[in-house]
C-alpha positions in Angstrom: 18.5 -8.1 -3.8 14.7 -8.1 -3.2 12.9 -4.8 -3.1 9.8 -4.3 -1.0 7.4 -1.4 -0.4 4.9 -0.6 2.3 1.7 1.2 1.0 -0.5 3.4 3.1 -3.9 2.0 4.1 -4.3 3.4 7.6 -6.4 6.4 6.6 -9.9 6.6 5.3 -8.6 9.2 2.9 -6.7 6.5 1.0 -9.2 4.8 -1.4 -8.8 1.1 -2.1 -8.6 1.9 -5.8 -5.6 4.2 -5.1 -3.8 1.4 -3.1 -4.4 -1.0 -6.1 -2.9 1.6 -8.5 0.1 2.0 -6.3 0.6 -1.7 -6.1 0.5 -2.0 -9.9 3.0 0.9 -10.2 5.3 -0.8 -7.7 5.2 -4.0 -9.7 6.0 -2.1 -12.9 8.9 -0.5 -11.2 10.4 -3.9 -10.2 9.4 -4.3 -6.6 9.2 -7.9 -5.5 6.7 -7.5 -2.6 4.0 -5.0 -1.6 3.0 -4.8 2.1 0.1 -3.2 3.8 0.0 -2.4 7.5 -2.4 -4.7 9.5 -4.3 -1.8 11.1 -7.2 -1.8 8.7 -9.4 0.5 10.8 -8.1 4.1 11.0 -7.8 5.6 14.5 -10.4 8.2 15.5 -9.2 11.8 15.4 
């Protein structure tokens, strides 16, 4: 079974460094794939 995880990136509050840390953690936990939503610009409040 393949395990995948979707990481948050749709908010300006999520720093790119944090996304990278989460991706490394997912790899260490054995996840096969890390996905990011394709909405790279956060919506206006």
